C-alpha positions in Angstrom: 16.7 5.2 20.6 13.9 5.7 18.2 12.6 2.5 19.0 11.6 3.5 22.9 10.5 6.8 21.4 8.2 5.0 19.6 7.0 3.0 22.1 6.5 6.2 24.4 4.4 7.5 21.6 2.4 4.6 21.2 1.3 4.5 24.7 0.8 7.7 25.1 -1.2 7.3 22.1 -3.2 4.6 23.8 -4.1 6.7 26.5 -2.0 4.7 29.0 0.0 7.6 30.4 -0.5 11.3 31.2 1.2 14.3 31.3 3.5 14.5 34.7 1.2 17.0 36.4 -2.2 15.6 35.4 -3.9 15.2 32.3 -3.1 16.6 28.7 -3.9 19.6 28.1 -2.2 21.0 25.2 -4.3 20.3 22.0 -1.3 19.1 20.4 -0.9 16.1 23.1 -4.4 15.1 22.9 -4.6 11.1 22.3 -5.8 11.8 19.0 -3.2 14.1 17.9 -0.5 11.8 18.7 -2.3 8.8 16.8 -2.2 11.2 14.0 1.2 12.1 14.2 2.4 8.3 14.5 0.1 7.5 11.6 2.3 10.0 9.8 5.1 9.0 10.8 4.3 5.0 9.7 3.4 6.4 6.2 6.1 8.3 6.2 8.5 5.6 7.2 7.1 3.0 4.8 7.0 5.9 1.8 10.6 6.5 2.1 11.8 3.0 2.5 12.7 3.2 6.8 12.8 -0.2 7.6 14.1 0.7 11.0 10.7 2.4 11.9 8.6 0.1 9.6 10.1 -2.6 12.4 9.5 -0.6 15.3 5.6 -0.3 14.3 5.7 -4.2 13.4 7.0 -5.3 16.6 5.1 -2.7 18.7 1.9 -4.4 16.9 0.4 -1.5 15.0 -2.4 -1.8 12.6 -0.2 -2.5 9.4 -3.8 -2.2 7.4 -4.4 1.5 8.6 -5.2 3.5 6.1 -4.7 7.6 5.4 -7.5 9.9 3.9 -6.8 8.4 0.3 -7.1 5.3 1.5 -3.5 4.6 0.8 -1.8 1.8 3.3 1.8 1.3 4.4 2.1 -1.4 1.6 0.4 0.5 -1.2 2.9 3.3 -0.1 6.3 1.0 -0.1 5.3 -0.8 -3.4 4.7 2.7 -5.5 7.9 4.2 -4.0 10.2 1.2 -4.7 10.9 -0.1 -1.5 11.4 -4.0 -2.1 12.4 -4.4 1.4 9.9 -2.3 3.3 7.3 -4.3 1.2 8.8 -7.9 2.4 8.9 -6.9 5.4 5.0 -5.8 5.5 4.2 -8.7 4.0 5.4 -10.8 6.3 4.3 -9.3 9.3 0.7 -9.8 7.8 0.1 -6.4 5.8 -3.3 -6.8 3.3 -1.8 -7.0 -0.2 -5.3 -7.0 -1.6 -6.4 -3.7 0.2 -7.5 -1.3 -1.6 -7.6 3.0 -2.0 -10.5 5.1 -1.8 -10.1 4.2 -6.1 -9.7 1.0 -5.6 -6.2 0.7 -6.6 -3.6 -2.0 -4.9 0.0 -2.1 -4.2 0.1 -3.9 -7.2 -1.3 -1.7 -9.4 0.8 1.1 -7.8 4.2 -1.0 -8.7 3.0 -1.6 -12.0 2.2 1.8 -12.5 5.5 3.1 -11.9 7.1 0.4 -13.2 8.5 -1.1 -10.0 8.5 -5.2 -11.7 10.2 -7.2 -9.1 8.0 -5.6 -5.9 5.0 -6.2 -8.6 6.2 -9.8 -9.1 6.2 -10.3 -5.3 2.7 -8.7 -4.9 1.3 -11.5 -7.5 2.8 -14.2 -5.3 0.1 -13.2 -3.0 -3.9 -14.7 -2.3 -4.8 -11.8 -4.1 -7.0 -12.1 -6.9 -5.5 -11.2 -10.6 -8.5 -10.3 -11.8 -9.8 -7.7 -8.6 -10.6 -4.5 -10.2 -10.5 -0.6 -9.3 -13.4 1.5 -9.1 -12.8 2.1 -13.1 -12.9 -1.3 -13.8 -9.3 -1.8 -14.9 -7.3 -4.8 -13.6 -3.6 -5.6 -13.1 -3.3 -7.0 -16.3 -5.0 -4.0 -18.0 -2.2 -1.7 -16.3 0.8 -3.9 -17.5 -0.7 -3.8 -21.2 -1.2 -0.2 -21.1 2.4 0.7 -19.4 4.0 -2.2 -22.0 5.2 -4.1 -18.8 4.9 -7.4 -21.5 6.9 -9.6 -18.6 4.4 -8.9 -16.1 1.7 -9.6 -18.6 2.9 -13.2 -19.1 3.2 -13.5 -15.0 -0.3 -12.0 -14.7 -0.9 -15.2 -17.1 0.4 -17.5 -15.2 -1.6 -16.9 -12.2 -4.6 -16.8 -14.0 -5.2 -13.3 -14.9 -8.2 -13.2 -17.5 -6.3 -11.5 -20.6 -9.6 -10.9 -22.4 -11.3 -8.6 -19.6 -11.9 -5.2 -20.5 -12.8 -1.8 -18.4 -16.5 -0.2 -18.9 -15.5 1.9 -21.5 -14.1 -0.9 -23.4 -10.7 -1.0 -22.8 -9.4 -4.3 -22.9 -5.6 -5.6 -22.4 -5.3 -6.2 -26.3 -6.4 -2.5 -27.1 -4.1 -1.1 -24.4 -1.3 -2.9 -25.5 -1.7 -1.5 -29.1 -2.1 2.1 -27.5 -6.1 2.4 -28.0 -7.2 3.9 -25.5 -11.1 4.8 -25.2 -11.9 7.6 -22.7 -15.6 8.0 -23.6 
């Protein structure tokens, strides 16, 4: 039942359907409003690990790399919130693991930050550059060092991450691992 409702909403949002009595007149029923509701539904499915709903979006051909106002994609939200099955589904369906939010953070950085080590290791298996930097110039290895994720540091090294890299403030993997953090 959920799937049919979602499909109907997708059709409405694309402008393929009109109200029975003519054009849509309620501001909440405009194609733009319906599209926003669908985006919210999509992001919440990722945030809360509702795989049934994610599957409906995937089957409907929804753009899996759609981002919210903070630049978060469904993959970033699923990874950050620890939903490994949702991460798998999104990756298998073609979600871009290298996508960045508005601060340049990826799903991998979110998983490292939250301590989702299994998800982080899965994301390391994608084609993303292990030395990809966020807007602050930080890499996944720097995050792993900062949050004491030693097993991930080894996995990053094996993947070709530069463990000698430093951010613009001079924070390096080594200094962050020692707890020495420069802020200015």
